[in-house]
CHARMM-style PDB file with segment names, atoms N, HN, CA, C and O in Angstrom:
ATOM      1  N   MET     1    -144.551   9.996  85.663  1.00  0.00      PROA
ATOM      2  CA  MET     1    -143.588  10.968  85.233  1.00  0.00      PROA
ATOM      3  C   MET     1    -142.803  10.348  84.085  1.00  0.00      PROA
ATOM      4  O   MET     1    -142.435   9.175  84.134  1.00  0.00      PROA
ATOM      5  N   THR     2    -142.553  11.139  83.061  1.00  0.00      PROA
ATOM      6  HN  THR     2    -142.852  12.093  83.021  1.00  0.00      PROA
ATOM      7  CA  THR     2    -141.825  10.656  81.894  1.00  0.00      PROA
ATOM      8  C   THR     2    -140.738  11.651  81.529  1.00  0.00      PROA
ATOM      9  O   THR     2    -140.957  12.862  81.544  1.00  0.00      PROA
ATOM     10  N   LEU     3    -139.578  11.134  81.206  1.00  0.00      PROA
ATOM     11  HN  LEU     3    -139.401  10.150  81.194  1.00  0.00      PROA
ATOM     12  CA  LEU     3    -138.465  11.935  80.732  1.00  0.00      PROA
ATOM     13  C   LEU     3    -137.984  11.308  79.435  1.00  0.00      PROA
ATOM     14  O   LEU     3    -137.712  10.109  79.391  1.00  0.00      PROA
ATOM     15  N   ALA     4    -137.877  12.104  78.378  1.00  0.00      PROA
ATOM     16  HN  ALA     4    -138.099  13.079  78.414  1.00  0.00      PROA
ATOM     17  CA  ALA     4    -137.480  11.571  77.075  1.00  0.00      PROA
ATOM     18  C   ALA     4    -136.440  12.482  76.444  1.00  0.00      PROA
ATOM     19  O   ALA     4    -136.399  13.684  76.705  1.00  0.00      PROA
ATOM     20  N   ASN     5    -135.596  11.879  75.603  1.00  0.00      PROA
ATOM     21  HN  ASN     5    -135.629  10.902  75.390  1.00  0.00      PROA
ATOM     22  CA  ASN     5    -134.662  12.670  74.821  1.00  0.00      PROA
ATOM     23  C   ASN     5    -134.389  11.984  73.493  1.00  0.00      PROA
ATOM     24  O   ASN     5    -134.748  10.824  73.290  1.00  0.00      PROA
ATOM     25  N   GLY     6    -133.756  12.712  72.604  1.00  0.00      PROA
ATOM     26  HN  GLY     6    -133.465  13.655  72.769  1.00  0.00      PROA
ATOM     27  CA  GLY     6    -133.437  12.178  71.290  1.00  0.00      PROA
ATOM     28  C   GLY     6    -132.199  11.318  71.341  1.00  0.00      PROA
ATOM     29  O   GLY     6    -131.745  10.929  72.417  1.00  0.00      PROA
ATOM     30  N   GLY     7    -131.669  11.029  70.211  1.00  0.00      PROA
ATOM     31  HN  GLY     7    -132.038  11.345  69.337  1.00  0.00      PROA
ATOM     32  CA  GLY     7    -130.480  10.187  70.123  1.00  0.00      PROA
ATOM     33  C   GLY     7    -130.838   8.864  69.490  1.00  0.00      PROA
ATOM     34  O   GLY     7    -132.004   8.591  69.206  1.00  0.00      PROA
ATOM     35  N   PRO     8    -129.838   8.052  69.274  1.00  0.00      PROA
ATOM     36  CA  PRO     8    -130.097   6.764  68.644  1.00  0.00      PROA
ATOM     37  C   PRO     8    -130.896   5.838  69.566  1.00  0.00      PROA
ATOM     38  O   PRO     8    -130.785   5.910  70.790  1.00  0.00      PROA
ATOM     39  N   ALA     9    -131.688   4.984  68.961  1.00  0.00      PROA
ATOM     40  HN  ALA     9    -131.778   4.925  67.967  1.00  0.00      PROA
ATOM     41  CA  ALA     9    -132.445   3.990  69.729  1.00  0.00      PROA
ATOM     42  C   ALA     9    -131.465   2.998  70.362  1.00  0.00      PROA
ATOM     43  O   ALA     9    -130.400   2.712  69.815  1.00  0.00      PROA
ATOM     44  N   LEU    10    -131.855   2.488  71.518  1.00  0.00      PROA
ATOM     45  HN  LEU    10    -132.721   2.720  71.962  1.00  0.00      PROA
ATOM     46  CA  LEU    10    -131.033   1.502  72.214  1.00  0.00      PROA
ATOM     47  C   LEU    10    -131.647   0.123  72.040  1.00  0.00      PROA
ATOM     48  O   LEU    10    -132.865  -0.024  72.133  1.00  0.00      PROA
ATOM     49  N   PRO    11    -130.829  -0.886  71.789  1.00  0.00      PROA
ATOM     50  CA  PRO    11    -131.355  -2.243  71.679  1.00  0.00      PROA
ATOM     51  C   PRO    11    -131.962  -2.689  73.015  1.00  0.00      PROA
ATOM     52  O   PRO    11    -131.479  -2.304  74.080  1.00  0.00      PROA
ATOM     53  N   GLU    12    -133.006  -3.490  72.951  1.00  0.00      PROA
ATOM     54  HN  GLU    12    -133.398  -3.803  72.086  1.00  0.00      PROA
ATOM     55  CA  GLU    12    -133.698  -3.984  74.142  1.00  0.00      PROA
ATOM     56  C   GLU    12    -132.728  -4.634  75.125  1.00  0.00      PROA
ATOM     57  O   GLU    12    -132.863  -4.459  76.336  1.00  0.00      PROA
ATOM     58  N   ALA    13    -131.770  -5.369  74.621  1.00  0.00      PROA
ATOM     59  HN  ALA    13    -131.660  -5.511  73.637  1.00  0.00      PROA
ATOM     60  CA  ALA    13    -130.817  -6.075  75.487  1.00  0.00      PROA
ATOM     61  C   ALA    13    -129.993  -5.111  76.339  1.00  0.00      PROA
ATOM     62  O   ALA    13    -129.547  -5.481  77.425  1.00  0.00      PROA
ATOM     63  N   GLU    14    -129.785  -3.893  75.870  1.00  0.00      PROA
ATOM     64  HN  GLU    14    -130.148  -3.592  74.988  1.00  0.00      PROA
ATOM     65  CA  GLU    14    -128.982  -2.915  76.610  1.00  0.00      PROA
ATOM     66  C   GLU    14    -129.803  -2.103  77.603  1.00  0.00      PROA
ATOM     67  O   GLU    14    -129.248  -1.551  78.552  1.00  0.00      PROA
ATOM     68  N   LEU    15    -131.106  -2.021  77.402  1.00  0.00      PROA
ATOM     69  HN  LEU    15    -131.557  -2.469  76.631  1.00  0.00      PROA
ATOM     70  CA  LEU    15    -131.920  -1.132  78.229  1.00  0.00      PROA
ATOM     71  C   LEU    15    -131.850  -1.466  79.716  1.00  0.00      PROA
ATOM     72  O   LEU    15    -131.536  -0.590  80.522  1.00  0.00      PROA
ATOM     73  N   GLN    16    -132.129  -2.686  80.092  1.00  0.00      PROA
ATOM     74  HN  GLN    16    -132.383  -3.398  79.437  1.00  0.00      PROA
ATOM     75  CA  GLN    16    -132.161  -3.035  81.505  1.00  0.00      PROA
ATOM     76  C   GLN    16    -130.764  -3.014  82.127  1.00  0.00      PROA
ATOM     77  O   GLN    16    -130.623  -2.807  83.332  1.00  0.00      PROA
ATOM     78  N   ASP    17    -129.746  -3.226  81.317  1.00  0.00      PROA
ATOM     79  HN  ASP    17    -129.860  -3.394  80.338  1.00  0.00      PROA
ATOM     80  CA  ASP    17    -128.383  -3.140  81.841  1.00  0.00      PROA
ATOM     81  C   ASP    17    -128.036  -1.735  82.310  1.00  0.00      PROA
ATOM     82  O   ASP    17    -127.132  -1.564  83.128  1.00  0.00      PROA
ATOM     83  N   LEU    18    -128.738  -0.729  81.805  1.00  0.00      PROA
ATOM     84  HN  LEU    18    -129.472  -0.868  81.140  1.00  0.00      PROA
ATOM     85  CA  LEU    18    -128.427   0.654  82.155  1.00  0.00      PROA
ATOM     86  C   LEU    18    -128.736   0.980  83.609  1.00  0.00      PROA
ATOM     87  O   LEU    18    -128.257   1.991  84.122  1.00  0.00      PROA
ATOM     88  N   THR    19    -129.522   0.151  84.285  1.00  0.00      PROA
ATOM     89  HN  THR    19    -129.911  -0.671  83.869  1.00  0.00      PROA
ATOM     90  CA  THR    19    -129.824   0.419  85.695  1.00  0.00      PROA
ATOM     91  C   THR    19    -128.840  -0.295  86.627  1.00  0.00      PROA
ATOM     92  O   THR    19    -128.930  -0.147  87.845  1.00  0.00      PROA
ATOM     93  N   ARG    20    -127.914  -1.058  86.075  1.00  0.00      PROA
ATOM     94  HN  ARG    20    -127.840  -1.178  85.085  1.00  0.00      PROA
ATOM     95  CA  ARG    20    -126.884  -1.704  86.907  1.00  0.00      PROA
ATOM     96  C   ARG    20    -125.872  -0.657  87.364  1.00  0.00      PROA
ATOM     97  O   ARG    20    -125.600   0.310  86.652  1.00  0.00      PROA
ATOM     98  N   LEU    21    -125.327  -0.856  88.540  1.00  0.00      PROA
ATOM     99  HN  LEU    21    -125.548  -1.641  89.119  1.00  0.00      PROA
ATOM    100  CA  LEU    21    -124.323   0.043  89.087  1.00  0.00      PROA
ATOM    101  C   LEU    21    -123.098   0.088  88.179  1.00  0.00      PROA
ATOM    102  O   LEU    21    -122.567  -0.952  87.790  1.00  0.00      PROA
ATOM    103  N   PHE    22    -122.661   1.275  87.851  1.00  0.00      PROA
ATOM    104  HN  PHE    22    -123.092   2.120  88.167  1.00  0.00      PROA
ATOM    105  CA  PHE    22    -121.499   1.560  87.003  1.00  0.00      PROA
ATOM    106  C   PHE    22    -121.678   1.163  85.548  1.00  0.00      PROA
ATOM    107  O   PHE    22    -120.703   1.158  84.796  1.00  0.00      PROA
ATOM    108  N   ALA    23    -122.895   0.827  85.125  1.00  0.00      PROA
ATOM    109  HN  ALA    23    -123.687   0.831  85.735  1.00  0.00      PROA
ATOM    110  CA  ALA    23    -123.140   0.518  83.713  1.00  0.00      PROA
ATOM    111  C   ALA    23    -123.178   1.822  82.935  1.00  0.00      PROA
ATOM    112  O   ALA    23    -123.874   2.763  83.315  1.00  0.00      PROA
ATOM    113  N   ARG    24    -122.442   1.868  81.868  1.00  0.00      PROA
ATOM    114  HN  ARG    24    -121.877   1.103  81.559  1.00  0.00      PROA
ATOM    115  CA  ARG    24    -122.413   3.070  81.027  1.00  0.00      PROA
ATOM    116  C   ARG    24    -122.566   2.677  79.585  1.00  0.00      PROA
ATOM    117  O   ARG    24    -122.146   1.600  79.162  1.00  0.00      PROA
ATOM    118  N   ARG    25    -123.164   3.553  78.849  1.00  0.00      PROA
ATOM    119  HN  ARG    25    -123.505   4.428  79.192  1.00  0.00      PROA
ATOM    120  CA  ARG    25    -123.174   3.420  77.407  1.00  0.00      PROA
ATOM    121  C   ARG    25    -122.173   4.438  76.903  1.00  0.00      PROA
ATOM    122  O   ARG    25    -121.655   5.206  77.714  1.00  0.00      PROA
ATOM    123  N   HSD    26    -121.879   4.492  75.672  1.00  0.00      PROA
ATOM    124  HN  HSD    26    -122.299   3.868  75.013  1.00  0.00      PROA
ATOM    125  CA  HSD    26    -120.874   5.396  75.108  1.00  0.00      PROA
ATOM    126  C   HSD    26    -121.030   6.798  75.683  1.00  0.00      PROA
ATOM    127  O   HSD    26    -122.117   7.373  75.633  1.00  0.00      PROA
ATOM    128  N   GLY    27    -119.964   7.340  76.222  1.00  0.00      PROA
ATOM    129  HN  GLY    27    -119.082   6.873  76.263  1.00  0.00      PROA
ATOM    130  CA  GLY    27    -120.000   8.706  76.725  1.00  0.00      PROA
ATOM    131  C   GLY    27    -119.426   8.839  78.115  1.00  0.00      PROA
ATOM    132  O   GLY    27    -118.877   7.897  78.685  1.00  0.00      PROA
ATOM    133  N   ASP    28    -119.570  10.040  78.640  1.00  0.00      PROA
ATOM    134  HN  ASP    28    -120.017  10.805  78.177  1.00  0.00      PROA
ATOM    135  CA  ASP    28    -119.038  10.347  79.956  1.00  0.00      PROA
ATOM    136  C   ASP    28    -119.986   9.874  81.045  1.00  0.00      PROA
ATOM    137  O   ASP    28    -121.092   9.408  80.773  1.00  0.00      PROA
ATOM    138  N   GLY    29    -119.534  10.002  82.267  1.00  0.00      PROA
ATOM    139  HN  GLY    29    -118.635  10.380  82.488  1.00  0.00      PROA
ATOM    140  CA  GLY    29    -120.360   9.656  83.418  1.00  0.00      PROA
ATOM    141  C   GLY    29    -119.793   8.460  84.147  1.00  0.00      PROA
ATOM    142  O   GLY    29    -118.829   7.831  83.709  1.00  0.00      PROA
ATOM    143  N   PHE    30    -120.418   8.165  85.269  1.00  0.00      PROA
ATOM    144  HN  PHE    30    -121.201   8.676  85.624  1.00  0.00      PROA
ATOM    145  CA  PHE    30    -119.947   7.079  86.117  1.00  0.00      PROA
ATOM    146  C   PHE    30    -120.903   5.899  86.166  1.00  0.00      PROA
ATOM    147  O   PHE    30    -120.607   4.900  86.821  1.00  0.00      PROA
ATOM    148  N   GLY    31    -122.041   5.990  85.489  1.00  0.00      PROA
ATOM    149  HN  GLY    31    -122.281   6.802  84.957  1.00  0.00      PROA
ATOM    150  CA  GLY    31    -122.989   4.888  85.512  1.00  0.00      PROA
ATOM    151  C   GLY    31    -123.732   4.784  86.828  1.00  0.00      PROA
ATOM    152  O   GLY    31    -124.044   3.688  87.294  1.00  0.00      PROA
ATOM    153  N   LEU    32    -124.014   5.934  87.426  1.00  0.00      PROA
ATOM    154  HN  LEU    32    -123.760   6.825  87.047  1.00  0.00      PROA
ATOM    155  CA  LEU    32    -124.711   5.945  88.708  1.00  0.00      PROA
ATOM    156  C   LEU    32    -126.159   6.417  88.607  1.00  0.00      PROA
ATOM    157  O   LEU    32    -127.011   5.945  89.360  1.00  0.00      PROA
ATOM    158  N   GLY    33    -126.450   7.330  87.698  1.00  0.00      PROA
ATOM    159  HN  GLY    33    -125.758   7.713  87.086  1.00  0.00      PROA
ATOM    160  CA  GLY    33    -127.747   8.002  87.654  1.00  0.00      PROA
ATOM    161  C   GLY    33    -128.954   7.085  87.582  1.00  0.00      PROA
ATOM    162  O   GLY    33    -129.827   7.147  88.448  1.00  0.00      PROA
ATOM    163  N   LEU    34    -129.021   6.240  86.569  1.00  0.00      PROA
ATOM    164  HN  LEU    34    -128.312   6.190  85.866  1.00  0.00      PROA
ATOM    165  CA  LEU    34    -130.186   5.365  86.424  1.00  0.00      PROA
ATOM    166  C   LEU    34    -130.221   4.295  87.505  1.00  0.00      PROA
ATOM    167  O   LEU    34    -131.298   3.840  87.891  1.00  0.00      PROA
ATOM    168  N   HSD    35    -129.058   3.889  87.998  1.00  0.00      PROA
ATOM    169  HN  HSD    35    -128.183   4.259  87.685  1.00  0.00      PROA
ATOM    170  CA  HSD    35    -129.022   2.921  89.093  1.00  0.00      PROA
ATOM    171  C   HSD    35    -129.626   3.534  90.355  1.00  0.00      PROA
ATOM    172  O   HSD    35    -130.450   2.904  91.017  1.00  0.00      PROA
ATOM    173  N   ILE    36    -129.222   4.750  90.688  1.00  0.00      PROA
ATOM    174  HN  ILE    36    -128.552   5.262  90.150  1.00  0.00      PROA
ATOM    175  CA  ILE    36    -129.758   5.423  91.868  1.00  0.00      PROA
ATOM    176  C   ILE    36    -131.259   5.642  91.716  1.00  0.00      PROA
ATOM    177  O   ILE    36    -132.020   5.398  92.652  1.00  0.00      PROA
ATOM    178  N   CYS    37    -131.683   6.099  90.548  1.00  0.00      PROA
ATOM    179  HN  CYS    37    -131.064   6.297  89.787  1.00  0.00      PROA
ATOM    180  CA  CYS    37    -133.120   6.303  90.307  1.00  0.00      PROA
ATOM    181  C   CYS    37    -133.898   5.006  90.492  1.00  0.00      PROA
ATOM    182  O   CYS    37    -134.949   4.996  91.134  1.00  0.00      PROA
ATOM    183  N   ALA    38    -133.387   3.917  89.934  1.00  0.00      PROA
ATOM    184  HN  ALA    38    -132.534   3.926  89.412  1.00  0.00      PROA
ATOM    185  CA  ALA    38    -134.077   2.631  90.050  1.00  0.00      PROA
ATOM    186  C   ALA    38    -134.179   2.193  91.507  1.00  0.00      PROA
ATOM    187  O   ALA    38    -135.214   1.673  91.923  1.00  0.00      PROA
ATOM    188  N   GLN    39    -133.121   2.396  92.283  1.00  0.00      PROA
ATOM    189  HN  GLN    39    -132.281   2.819  91.944  1.00  0.00      PROA
ATOM    190  CA  GLN    39    -133.135   2.020  93.692  1.00  0.00      PROA
ATOM    191  C   GLN    39    -134.179   2.821  94.470  1.00  0.00      PROA
ATOM    192  O   GLN    39    -134.896   2.264  95.301  1.00  0.00      PROA
ATOM    193  N   ILE    40    -134.263   4.109  94.207  1.00  0.00      PROA
ATOM    194  HN  ILE    40    -133.680   4.561  93.532  1.00  0.00      PROA
ATOM    195  CA  ILE    40    -135.241   4.961  94.894  1.00  0.00      PROA
ATOM    196  C   ILE    40    -136.657   4.559  94.513  1.00  0.00      PROA
ATOM    197  O   ILE    40    -137.514   4.387  95.379  1.00  0.00      PROA
ATOM    198  N   VAL    41    -136.900   4.412  93.222  1.00  0.00      PROA
ATOM    199  HN  VAL    41    -136.203   4.552  92.518  1.00  0.00      PROA
ATOM    200  CA  VAL    41    -138.245   4.053  92.752  1.00  0.00      PROA
ATOM    201  C   VAL    41    -138.659   2.701  93.327  1.00  0.00      PROA
ATOM    202  O   VAL    41    -139.782   2.555  93.809  1.00  0.00      PROA
ATOM    203  N   ASN    42    -137.778   1.727  93.283  1.00  0.00      PROA
ATOM    204  HN  ASN    42    -136.866   1.846  92.892  1.00  0.00      PROA
ATOM    205  CA  ASN    42    -138.097   0.401  93.825  1.00  0.00      PROA
ATOM    206  C   ASN    42    -138.347   0.443  95.320  1.00  0.00      PROA
ATOM    207  O   ASN    42    -139.212  -0.276  95.821  1.00  0.00      PROA
ATOM    208  N   SER    43    -137.602   1.275  96.045  1.00  0.00      PROA
ATOM    209  HN  SER    43    -136.899   1.859  95.638  1.00  0.00      PROA
ATOM    210  CA  SER    43    -137.740   1.311  97.501  1.00  0.00      PROA
ATOM    211  C   SER    43    -139.083   1.874  97.958  1.00  0.00      PROA
ATOM    212  O   SER    43    -139.513   1.611  99.081  1.00  0.00      PROA
ATOM    213  N   VAL    44    -139.737   2.632  97.115  1.00  0.00      PROA
ATOM    214  HN  VAL    44    -139.387   2.845  96.202  1.00  0.00      PROA
ATOM    215  CA  VAL    44    -141.053   3.179  97.481  1.00  0.00      PROA
ATOM    216  C   VAL    44    -142.188   2.467  96.741  1.00  0.00      PROA
ATOM    217  O   VAL    44    -143.320   2.951  96.712  1.00  0.00      PROA
ATOM    218  N   GLY    45    -141.876   1.322  96.148  1.00  0.00      PROA
ATOM    219  HN  GLY    45    -140.957   0.930  96.171  1.00  0.00      PROA
ATOM    220  CA  GLY    45    -142.901   0.525  95.493  1.00  0.00      PROA
ATOM    221  C   GLY    45    -143.314   1.009  94.123  1.00  0.00      PROA
ATOM    222  O   GLY    45    -144.380   0.645  93.627  1.00  0.00      PROA
ATOM    223  N   GLY    46    -142.479   1.830  93.503  1.00  0.00      PROA
ATOM    224  HN  GLY    46    -141.613   2.127  93.905  1.00  0.00      PROA
ATOM    225  CA  GLY    46    -142.779   2.324  92.165  1.00  0.00      PROA
ATOM    226  C   GLY    46    -142.234   1.405  91.098  1.00  0.00      PROA
ATOM    227  O   GLY    46    -141.679   0.342  91.378  1.00  0.00      PROA
ATOM    228  N   ARG    47    -142.408   1.846  89.865  1.00  0.00      PROA
ATOM    229  HN  ARG    47    -142.859   2.709  89.638  1.00  0.00      PROA
ATOM    230  CA  ARG    47    -141.949   1.075  88.713  1.00  0.00      PROA
ATOM    231  C   ARG    47    -141.236   2.015  87.749  1.00  0.00      PROA
ATOM    232  O   ARG    47    -141.732   3.105  87.464  1.00  0.00      PROA
ATOM    233  N   MET    48    -140.085   1.602  87.251  1.00  0.00      PROA
ATOM    234  HN  MET    48    -139.683   0.716  87.483  1.00  0.00      PROA
ATOM    235  CA  MET    48    -139.335   2.407  86.293  1.00  0.00      PROA
ATOM    236  C   MET    48    -139.168   1.596  85.021  1.00  0.00      PROA
ATOM    237  O   MET    48    -138.632   0.488  85.049  1.00  0.00      PROA
ATOM    238  N   GLN    49    -139.630   2.150  83.900  1.00  0.00      PROA
ATOM    239  HN  GLN    49    -140.065   3.050  83.877  1.00  0.00      PROA
ATOM    240  CA  GLN    49    -139.514   1.501  82.597  1.00  0.00      PROA
ATOM    241  C   GLN    49    -138.547   2.285  81.731  1.00  0.00      PROA
ATOM    242  O   GLN    49    -138.597   3.514  81.688  1.00  0.00      PROA
ATOM    243  N   LEU    50    -137.673   1.577  81.047  1.00  0.00      PROA
ATOM    244  HN  LEU    50    -137.632   0.578  81.082  1.00  0.00      PROA
ATOM    245  CA  LEU    50    -136.792   2.179  80.059  1.00  0.00      PROA
ATOM    246  C   LEU    50    -137.324   1.772  78.693  1.00  0.00      PROA
ATOM    247  O   LEU    50    -137.502   0.586  78.416  1.00  0.00      PROA
ATOM    248  N   ILE    51    -137.577   2.760  77.842  1.00  0.00      PROA
ATOM    249  HN  ILE    51    -137.432   3.723  78.067  1.00  0.00      PROA
ATOM    250  CA  ILE    51    -138.219   2.515  76.550  1.00  0.00      PROA
ATOM    251  C   ILE    51    -137.374   3.144  75.446  1.00  0.00      PROA
ATOM    252  O   ILE    51    -136.989   4.310  75.539  1.00  0.00      PROA
ATOM    253  N   SER    52    -137.091   2.378  74.413  1.00  0.00      PROA
ATOM    254  HN  SER    52    -137.404   1.431  74.337  1.00  0.00      PROA
ATOM    255  CA  SER    52    -136.382   2.896  73.257  1.00  0.00      PROA
ATOM    256  C   SER    52    -136.727   2.019  72.065  1.00  0.00      PROA
ATOM    257  O   SER    52    -136.727   0.794  72.184  1.00  0.00      PROA
ATOM    258  N   PRO    53    -137.015   2.608  70.940  1.00  0.00      PROA
ATOM    259  CA  PRO    53    -137.085   4.029  70.644  1.00  0.00      PROA
ATOM    260  C   PRO    53    -138.327   4.663  71.277  1.00  0.00      PROA
ATOM    261  O   PRO    53    -139.162   3.979  71.870  1.00  0.00      PROA
ATOM    262  N   LEU    54    -138.423   5.986  71.133  1.00  0.00      PROA
ATOM    263  HN  LEU    54    -137.745   6.541  70.651  1.00  0.00      PROA
ATOM    264  CA  LEU    54    -139.613   6.689  71.607  1.00  0.00      PROA
ATOM    265  C   LEU    54    -140.834   6.151  70.877  1.00  0.00      PROA
ATOM    266  O   LEU    54    -140.741   5.833  69.692  1.00  0.00      PROA
ATOM    267  N   PRO    55    -141.961   6.041  71.539  1.00  0.00      PROA
ATOM    268  CA  PRO    55    -143.166   5.538  70.877  1.00  0.00      PROA
ATOM    269  C   PRO    55    -143.490   6.328  69.607  1.00  0.00      PROA
ATOM    270  O   PRO    55    -143.559   7.557  69.624  1.00  0.00      PROA
ATOM    271  N   GLY    56    -143.686   5.605  68.519  1.00  0.00      PROA
ATOM    272  HN  GLY    56    -143.631   4.606  68.506  1.00  0.00      PROA
ATOM    273  CA  GLY    56    -144.020   6.221  67.237  1.00  0.00      PROA
ATOM    274  C   GLY    56    -142.841   6.818  66.497  1.00  0.00      PROA
ATOM    275  O   GLY    56    -143.024   7.464  65.465  1.00  0.00      PROA
ATOM    276  N   GLN    57    -141.632   6.612  67.005  1.00  0.00      PROA
ATOM    277  HN  GLN    57    -141.484   6.087  67.843  1.00  0.00      PROA
ATOM    278  CA  GLN    57    -140.451   7.173  66.361  1.00  0.00      PROA
ATOM    279  C   GLN    57    -139.407   6.087  66.153  1.00  0.00      PROA
ATOM    280  O   GLN    57    -139.527   4.985  66.687  1.00  0.00      PROA
ATOM    281  N   ALA    58    -138.385   6.406  65.373  1.00  0.00      PROA
ATOM    282  HN  ALA    58    -138.287   7.301  64.939  1.00  0.00      PROA
ATOM    283  CA  ALA    58    -137.317   5.448  65.106  1.00  0.00      PROA
ATOM    284  C   ALA    58    -136.146   5.609  66.067  1.00  0.00      PROA
ATOM    285  O   ALA    58    -135.312   4.710  66.173  1.00  0.00      PROA
ATOM    286  N   ASN    59    -136.068   6.729  66.763  1.00  0.00      PROA
ATOM    287  HN  ASN    59    -136.745   7.460  66.677  1.00  0.00      PROA
ATOM    288  CA  ASN    59    -134.951   7.024  67.655  1.00  0.00      PROA
ATOM    289  C   ASN    59    -135.467   7.475  69.015  1.00  0.00      PROA
ATOM    290  O   ASN    59    -136.673   7.601  69.231  1.00  0.00      PROA
ATOM    291  N   GLY    60    -134.534   7.714  69.919  1.00  0.00      PROA
ATOM    292  HN  GLY    60    -133.555   7.612  69.743  1.00  0.00      PROA
ATOM    293  CA  GLY    60    -134.862   8.280  71.217  1.00  0.00      PROA
ATOM    294  C   GLY    60    -134.866   7.267  72.342  1.00  0.00      PROA
ATOM    295  O   GLY    60    -134.778   6.057  72.136  1.00  0.00      PROA
ATOM    296  N   PHE    61    -134.973   7.820  73.546  1.00  0.00      PROA
ATOM    297  HN  PHE    61    -135.045   8.804  73.713  1.00  0.00      PROA
ATOM    298  CA  PHE    61    -134.914   7.038  74.771  1.00  0.00      PROA
ATOM    299  C   PHE    61    -135.852   7.687  75.781  1.00  0.00      PROA
ATOM    300  O   PHE    61    -135.914   8.913  75.874  1.00  0.00      PROA
ATOM    301  N   MET    62    -136.575   6.880  76.530  1.00  0.00      PROA
ATOM    302  HN  MET    62    -136.525   5.884  76.455  1.00  0.00      PROA
ATOM    303  CA  MET    62    -137.530   7.420  77.496  1.00  0.00      PROA
ATOM    304  C   MET    62    -137.476   6.606  78.782  1.00  0.00      PROA
ATOM    305  O   MET    62    -137.338   5.383  78.760  1.00  0.00      PROA
ATOM    306  N   VAL    63    -137.588   7.310  79.896  1.00  0.00      PROA
ATOM    307  HN  VAL    63    -137.701   8.304  79.914  1.00  0.00      PROA
ATOM    308  CA  VAL    63    -137.730   6.684  81.203  1.00  0.00      PROA
ATOM    309  C   VAL    63    -139.104   7.070  81.719  1.00  0.00      PROA
ATOM    310  O   VAL    63    -139.435   8.253  81.800  1.00  0.00      PROA
ATOM    311  N   ARG    64    -139.903   6.070  82.069  1.00  0.00      PROA
ATOM    312  HN  ARG    64    -139.634   5.110  82.003  1.00  0.00      PROA
ATOM    313  CA  ARG    64    -141.239   6.312  82.610  1.00  0.00      PROA
ATOM    314  C   ARG    64    -141.276   5.761  84.036  1.00  0.00      PROA
ATOM    315  O   ARG    64    -140.988   4.587  84.265  1.00  0.00      PROA
ATOM    316  N   VAL    65    -141.635   6.622  84.989  1.00  0.00      PROA
ATOM    317  HN  VAL    65    -141.870   7.576  84.803  1.00  0.00      PROA
ATOM    318  CA  VAL    65    -141.709   6.223  86.389  1.00  0.00      PROA
ATOM    319  C   VAL    65    -143.163   6.343  86.829  1.00  0.00      PROA
ATOM    320  O   VAL    65    -143.809   7.372  86.626  1.00  0.00      PROA
ATOM    321  N   THR    66    -143.660   5.277  87.431  1.00  0.00      PROA
ATOM    322  HN  THR    66    -143.136   4.442  87.596  1.00  0.00      PROA
ATOM    323  CA  THR    66    -145.033   5.291  87.962  1.00  0.00      PROA
ATOM    324  C   THR    66    -144.970   4.890  89.431  1.00  0.00      PROA
ATOM    325  O   THR    66    -144.146   4.072  89.838  1.00  0.00      PROA
ATOM    326  N   PHE    67    -145.858   5.485  90.207  1.00  0.00      PROA
ATOM    327  HN  PHE    67    -146.528   6.149  89.877  1.00  0.00      PROA
ATOM    328  CA  PHE    67    -145.968   5.208  91.625  1.00  0.00      PROA
ATOM    329  C   PHE    67    -147.374   4.744  91.944  1.00  0.00      PROA
ATOM    330  O   PHE    67    -148.327   5.076  91.240  1.00  0.00      PROA
ATOM    331  N   GLN    68    -147.492   3.979  93.002  1.00  0.00      PROA
ATOM    332  HN  GLN    68    -146.718   3.709  93.574  1.00  0.00      PROA
ATOM    333  CA  GLN    68    -148.813   3.557  93.465  1.00  0.00      PROA
ATOM    334  C   GLN    68    -149.516   4.778  94.057  1.00  0.00      PROA
ATOM    335  O   GLN    68    -148.883   5.600  94.719  1.00  0.00      PROA
ATOM    336  N   PRO    69    -150.827   4.898  93.818  1.00  0.00      PROA
ATOM    337  CA  PRO    69    -151.549   6.017  94.424  1.00  0.00      PROA
ATOM    338  C   PRO    69    -151.549   5.895  95.948  1.00  0.00      PROA
ATOM    339  O   PRO    69    -151.579   4.796  96.500  1.00  0.00      PROA
ATOM    340  N   VAL    70    -151.516   7.015  96.589  1.00  0.00      PROA
ATOM    341  HN  VAL    70    -151.492   7.908  96.140  1.00  0.00      PROA
ATOM    342  CA  VAL    70    -151.520   7.057  98.052  1.00  0.00      PROA
ATOM    343  C   VAL    70    -152.961   7.184  98.536  1.00  0.00      PROA
ATOM    344  O   VAL    70    -153.716   8.036  98.067  1.00  0.00      PROA
ATOM    345  N   ASN    71    -153.324   6.330  99.474  1.00  0.00      PROA
ATOM    346  HN  ASN    71    -152.711   5.638  99.855  1.00  0.00      PROA
ATOM    347  CA  ASN    71    -154.665   6.394 100.065  1.00  0.00      PROA
ATOM    348  C   ASN    71    -154.577   7.329 101.270  1.00  0.00      PROA
ATOM    349  O   ASN    71    -153.978   6.961 102.280  1.00  0.00      PROA
ATOM    350  N   PRO    72    -155.156   8.529 101.191  1.00  0.00      PROA
ATOM    351  CA  PRO    72    -155.025   9.504 102.285  1.00  0.00      PROA
ATOM    352  C   PRO    72    -155.719   9.049 103.589  1.00  0.00      PROA
ATOM    353  O   PRO    72    -155.477   9.626 104.649  1.00  0.00      PROA
ATOM    354  N   GLU    73    -156.554   8.046 103.512  1.00  0.00      PROA
ATOM    355  HN  GLU    73    -156.751   7.577 102.651  1.00  0.00      PROA
ATOM    356  CA  GLU    73    -157.269   7.603 104.700  1.00  0.00      PROA
ATOM    357  C   GLU    73    -156.547   6.495 105.447  1.00  0.00      PROA
ATOM    358  O   GLU    73    -157.031   6.025 106.477  1.00  0.00      PROA
ATOM    359  N   SER    74    -155.390   6.071 104.938  1.00  0.00      PROA
ATOM    360  HN  SER    74    -154.997   6.452 104.102  1.00  0.00      PROA
ATOM    361  CA  SER    74    -154.665   4.992 105.628  1.00  0.00      PROA
ATOM    362  C   SER    74    -153.525   5.541 106.448  1.00  0.00      PROA
ATOM    363  OT1 SER    74    -152.807   4.779 107.095  1.00  0.00      PROA
TER     364      SER     74
END
């Protein structure tokens, strides 16, 4: 699953900090959203990547979440 939006590119050093509790970048909010998402994804063995800029572009931000395939026979 991928979610992307426009806006200025974020420096690599800031990307992983965005999943910390109460971490915020310029703007409103409480710094909970990406932290909660990361906790949920990690708890089910998934992976969450923060990517900026958008691939092939100079700006933007993307969150890519991948999950392990489920074996229906287990």
